[in-house]
C-alpha positions, 0 to 999 in steps of 0.5 A: 757273775753267776750264769742268771745275771745280767751286768749292764753299764751305760753312758747316758748324755745328758740334755744341756743345762739339765743339771739341776733336774738331775741332782733333784731327780737323784735327791728325789730318789734318795727320799723315795728309797723305800719306794725305789727299792720295792720297784728295783725288787719287782723289776729283779734288780740286785744294784743299780748305781748312777755316777755323773761325769761331767767334763769338756764333752758334757754332762753324762750319767754312768749307769750300772745295772745287775739283774736277772734279766735286763730285758725283765728288768725292762719290761716290768719297768715299762708296765709299772704305775708307780709313782716312782717309775713315772717320775723316772719315766718323765726324767729320762724323756726330760733330761737324756739326750743319748743312751751308749751302752758299753762294753762289759770286759771284766766282771769280778764278783765275790758270792757268800 
């Protein structure tokens, strides 16, 4: 990690019975990949990965993000009028129950 990068990981508890919507959201982002990548570029995000964790406790998303500034990325996303960002905000509102940011213990990144 360079001194100018933020690395964030969060565990997001999903609302009960929201997996069909979660899978539809992921498919929507895959099919609108170019638009999603444009918004990430505007936010200064270089990596965004989302994993599904399903088990006895329920369903969770594990969200990993690397950006120049997490605060700036959030500010840009909040102001965005892009259709894909509006879709993502509605998805979060409808499916996310609770967000818990995870502690970063180790981040190894090779630079070319």
